[in-house]
C-alpha positions as CSV (number, residue, x, y, z in Angstrom):
1,M,-16.6,8.0,1.9
2,T,-16.8,11.0,-0.6
3,F,-17.3,14.2,1.1
4,N,-19.5,17.1,-0.6
5,E,-17.5,19.4,-2.7
6,G,-19.6,22.2,-1.4
7,M,-18.6,22.1,1.9
8,Q,-16.0,24.1,3.5
9,I,-12.7,22.8,5.1
10,D,-12.2,25.0,8.9
11,T,-8.3,24.2,9.2
12,S,-8.5,26.6,12.3
13,T,-7.4,23.9,14.6
14,T,-5.1,22.0,12.5
15,S,-1.4,22.3,12.4
16,S,1.3,20.5,10.2
17,S,4.8,20.4,10.7
18,G,7.6,17.9,11.3
19,G,7.7,19.2,14.7
20,G,5.4,19.4,17.8
21,R,4.7,21.1,20.6
22,G,6.8,20.1,23.4
23,G,7.3,21.5,27.0
24,G,6.6,19.1,29.4
25,R,5.1,15.6,30.3
26,G,1.4,15.8,31.0
27,I,-0.1,13.4,33.1
28,A,3.0,11.4,32.7
29,V,2.9,7.6,34.6
30,G,5.2,4.8,35.6
31,G,8.1,7.3,34.3
32,G,9.0,5.8,31.2
33,I,7.7,8.1,28.3
34,G,7.0,4.1,26.6
35,G,4.5,3.5,29.2
36,L,2.9,7.1,29.1
37,L,2.8,6.2,25.1
38,I,1.2,3.0,25.3
39,V,-0.9,2.9,29.1
40,V,-2.3,6.6,29.0
41,V,-2.4,7.7,25.6
42,A,-4.0,4.5,24.3
43,L,-2.4,4.4,21.1
44,F,-3.7,2.8,17.6
45,L,-1.3,0.3,17.1
46,G,-0.1,-1.8,20.4
47,V,3.7,-1.2,19.2
48,D,7.2,-2.0,21.2
49,P,7.2,1.2,23.5
50,G,11.0,1.0,21.9
51,T,9.6,2.1,18.9
52,V,9.5,5.4,20.6
53,L,12.3,8.1,20.0
54,P,14.2,7.9,23.6
55,E,14.1,10.8,26.0
56,Q,17.3,12.3,24.9
57,Q,16.3,12.2,21.1
58,Q,13.3,13.7,22.0
59,I,12.6,17.1,19.4
60,G,12.6,20.4,21.2
61,T,11.3,24.1,20.0
62,E,14.9,25.0,19.2
63,G,15.4,22.3,17.1
64,V,14.7,22.6,13.2
65,Q,11.4,21.6,12.1
66,A,10.4,19.9,8.7
67,P,8.3,21.8,6.8
68,G,4.7,20.4,7.1
69,F,1.8,20.1,4.8
70,D,0.6,23.3,2.9
71,L,-3.5,23.8,4.7
72,S,-3.9,26.5,2.8
73,Q,-4.5,23.8,0.0
74,C,-7.5,22.5,2.0
75,K,-10.2,24.9,1.1
76,T,-13.5,22.3,-0.1
77,G,-15.0,18.7,-0.1
78,A,-13.4,18.9,-3.5
79,D,-9.6,19.1,-2.0
80,A,-10.9,16.4,0.9
81,N,-11.2,14.2,-2.1
82,E,-7.9,14.7,-3.5
83,F,-5.3,15.2,-0.6
84,V,-4.8,12.5,1.9
85,Q,-4.4,15.7,4.4
86,C,-7.0,17.7,3.5
87,R,-9.5,14.5,4.1
88,V,-8.2,14.2,7.8
89,V,-9.1,17.7,8.2
90,A,-12.1,17.4,7.0
91,T,-13.0,14.5,8.4
92,G,-12.3,16.2,11.4
93,N,-15.0,18.8,10.9
94,S,-17.5,15.9,10.4
95,L,-16.6,14.8,13.6
96,D,-17.0,17.9,15.6
97,A,-20.1,18.6,14.2
98,V,-21.5,15.3,14.9
99,W,-20.1,15.4,18.7
100,S,-21.2,19.1,19.5
101,Q,-25.1,17.5,19.0
102,L,-24.5,14.6,20.9
103,K,-22.3,15.8,23.9
104,P,-23.2,19.9,24.8
105,D,-20.5,20.0,26.4
106,Y,-18.3,18.7,23.9
107,T,-14.9,21.2,23.1
108,R,-12.8,20.1,19.9
109,P,-9.3,19.0,20.0
110,Q,-6.5,20.5,18.1
111,V,-5.3,17.8,15.2
112,E,-1.5,17.6,14.4
113,I,-0.6,16.5,11.2
114,F,3.2,16.1,11.2
115,S,5.9,13.8,8.9
116,G,8.6,11.5,10.6
117,S,8.5,12.4,14.2
118,V,6.6,14.6,16.3
119,D,6.8,16.3,19.8
120,T,4.0,16.4,22.4
121,R,3.1,17.3,25.6
122,C,3.2,13.6,26.2
123,G,6.5,12.7,25.1
124,P,8.2,12.4,21.4
125,A,6.7,9.9,19.0
126,T,7.9,8.5,15.2
127,S,5.4,7.6,12.9
128,A,6.4,3.9,13.9
129,V,3.5,4.4,16.6
130,G,0.7,5.0,14.1
131,P,-2.4,7.9,14.7
132,F,-2.6,9.0,18.2
133,Y,-4.5,11.1,20.9
134,C,-2.5,12.8,23.2
135,P,-4.6,13.7,26.6
136,A,-2.2,16.3,28.1
137,D,-2.8,18.3,25.0
138,Q,-6.0,17.6,23.8
139,T,-4.5,17.0,20.3
140,A,-5.1,13.4,17.6
141,Y,-1.8,13.2,15.5
142,F,-1.9,12.0,12.5
143,D,1.3,11.1,9.9
144,T,-0.8,10.2,6.8
145,D,2.2,8.1,5.9
146,F,0.6,5.5,8.0
147,F,-2.3,5.2,6.2
148,D,0.1,3.4,3.5
149,V,1.4,1.3,6.1
150,L,-2.1,0.1,7.1
151,R,-3.1,-1.1,3.9
152,D,0.8,-2.3,2.3
153,Q,1.7,-4.1,5.3
154,F,-1.2,-4.7,7.6
155,G,-3.7,-6.0,4.7
156,S,-6.1,-3.4,5.1
157,S,-8.5,-3.0,1.8
158,G,-7.7,0.4,2.4
159,G,-10.2,3.7,0.8
160,P,-11.1,6.7,2.2
161,F,-13.2,5.5,4.5
162,A,-10.9,3.1,6.0
163,Q,-8.5,6.6,6.1
164,E,-11.7,8.4,8.4
165,Y,-12.3,5.6,10.7
166,V,-8.7,5.6,12.1
167,V,-9.7,9.7,12.0
168,A,-12.9,9.0,14.0
169,H,-11.1,6.9,16.7
170,E,-8.9,8.9,17.4
171,F,-11.9,11.5,18.3
172,G,-13.3,8.9,20.4
173,H,-10.2,8.7,22.9
174,H,-11.0,12.6,22.6
175,V,-14.4,12.3,23.7
176,Q,-13.4,9.8,26.5
177,Q,-11.0,12.5,27.6
178,L,-13.8,14.9,27.5
179,Q,-15.8,12.3,29.8
180,G,-13.1,11.3,32.1
181,S,-13.0,7.8,31.1
182,L,-9.5,7.6,29.0
183,A,-7.9,7.1,32.3
184,R,-9.7,4.2,32.4
185,A,-7.0,2.9,30.2
186,Q,-4.5,2.2,33.4
187,E,-6.8,0.1,35.3
188,D,-5.0,-3.3,34.4
189,P,-3.9,-1.9,30.8
190,E,-3.1,-5.4,29.4
191,G,-5.1,-8.2,28.5
192,P,-8.2,-9.3,26.7
193,T,-10.7,-7.8,29.2
194,G,-8.5,-5.6,30.5
195,G,-8.8,-1.6,30.6
196,G,-6.8,-0.6,27.4
197,V,-9.2,-3.3,25.5
198,R,-11.7,-1.8,26.5
199,T,-10.6,2.0,26.2
200,E,-9.8,1.2,22.4
201,L,-13.0,-0.6,21.6
202,Q,-15.3,2.2,22.9
203,A,-13.5,4.1,20.5
204,D,-13.8,2.3,18.2
205,C,-17.5,2.2,19.1
206,Y,-17.8,5.8,18.6
207,A,-16.2,6.0,15.6
208,G,-19.0,3.9,14.7
209,V,-21.4,6.2,16.1
210,W,-19.8,8.9,13.5
211,A,-20.1,6.8,10.9
212,H,-24.2,6.6,11.5
213,Y,-24.2,10.2,11.6
214,A,-22.1,11.8,9.2
215,A,-24.0,11.8,6.0
216,V,-27.3,13.2,7.5
217,T,-25.2,16.5,9.4
218,T,-24.9,19.7,8.2
219,Q,-22.6,22.1,7.8
220,E,-23.8,24.7,9.6
221,S,-22.2,27.6,7.3
222,T,-23.1,26.2,4.0
223,G,-26.3,23.8,5.2
224,V,-24.7,21.2,2.7
225,P,-24.1,18.0,4.4
226,F,-20.4,17.0,5.1
227,L,-20.6,13.8,3.5
228,E,-22.2,11.8,0.8
229,P,-24.9,8.5,1.8
230,L,-22.4,5.4,3.3
231,T,-21.7,2.5,0.7
232,D,-21.4,-1.1,1.3
233,K,-17.5,-0.3,0.2
234,D,-17.6,2.4,2.7
235,I,-18.4,-0.1,5.7
236,A,-16.9,-2.7,4.2
237,D,-13.5,-0.9,4.5
238,A,-13.8,0.8,7.5
239,L,-14.2,-3.1,9.0
240,S,-11.3,-4.2,7.1
241,A,-8.8,-1.5,8.7
242,A,-10.7,-2.7,12.2
243,S,-9.6,-5.9,11.7
244,A,-6.2,-5.0,10.4
245,V,-5.2,-3.8,13.5
246,G,-6.3,-6.3,15.9
247,D,-4.2,-7.3,18.3
248,D,-4.4,-10.8,17.1
249,R,-3.8,-10.3,14.0
250,I,-0.4,-8.0,14.5
251,Q,0.4,-10.6,16.8
252,E,0.6,-13.4,14.4
253,A,1.7,-11.7,11.3
254,A,4.8,-10.8,13.9
255,T,5.4,-13.8,15.7
256,G,3.4,-16.6,14.5
257,R,1.5,-16.6,18.0
258,V,-1.6,-14.8,20.0
259,N,-1.2,-14.3,23.6
260,P,-4.4,-12.6,24.3
261,E,-2.9,-11.5,28.3
262,S,-1.0,-9.0,26.3
263,W,-3.6,-7.2,24.0
264,T,-4.1,-3.9,24.3
265,H,-6.6,-3.3,21.8
266,G,-8.8,-6.1,21.2
267,S,-9.2,-8.6,18.4
268,S,-10.0,-8.3,15.3
269,E,-13.4,-9.5,15.9
270,Q,-14.0,-7.6,18.8
271,R,-12.6,-3.8,17.0
272,Q,-15.4,-5.1,14.3
273,K,-18.3,-5.6,15.9
274,W,-17.9,-2.3,18.5
275,F,-17.6,-0.7,15.5
276,T,-20.1,-2.1,14.1
277,V,-22.3,-1.5,17.2
278,G,-22.2,2.6,17.1
279,Y,-22.5,2.5,13.6
280,Q,-26.0,0.4,13.7
281,T,-27.4,2.3,16.8
282,G,-25.7,5.8,16.4
283,D,-26.3,6.5,20.5
284,P,-22.9,6.5,22.8
285,T,-24.5,5.1,25.6
286,K,-24.4,1.6,23.8
287,C,-20.6,2.4,23.8
288,D,-20.4,1.4,27.5
289,T,-17.5,-1.3,27.2
290,F,-16.7,-0.6,30.6
291,A,-19.9,-2.1,32.2
292,T,-20.3,-5.7,30.1
293,N,-18.7,-8.6,30.2
294,D,-19.1,-9.5,27.0
295,L,-17.0,-7.6,24.4
296,G,-17.2,-9.9,21.9
């Protein structure tokens, strides 16, 4: 999906660095940082907790932080079309506009674009965990190198809208946090019908809701739509990304077998289904994955 060149990018809620916030563990559950990231934060990928930095290696505020992307480059939709980091920020602007209309009590999350590793109020993490949302600091974290991994290692078709879907998914977790449902990921967190899967599928559905309105929602300051109309390729890119990070597909690629009882995010088919539900209806109430036994 292409941004309208006339839209103006607002970077006021975004920061970019090699480090993060630090200063506490937020709502840590279960004692282990890996358990926190998997169970509470609901990471985009169902990765092994061992990929998260150990406690003794966490990034502190006193350490040397790697330089981040220069956000001053992000001014217009043209910049979002050229730079992936600006695309993340502009997508966040669009998401804020859509959700502000759908949810009157919506508040904007923070966005952190990092490289390599980052410290958060949910604990430290490396790029290996993929994009994630931390409810303790209400921040969505993105290492944009993940988009290359999504294409090259997980088989996503790539494309701008695949990247925008990832951003929309993480903002979906923020919506869940605001409505009080994100904590339900802790309820029976594993398994094909567990709280983890239901939480992730709802975030996929919320990403689809955003896609429904993305091309018709205008920026208040400029009066132009954030994005140009969706194409069939855009939708195909989003569905490809959703499929690429299905638990079944990741498990089969990694081990040669599929074990639904250890799922935390849902199958490729389920993730595509719930994105489509949100996209076709544009109705967040249709995304109540906790109220149905038919997850797909």
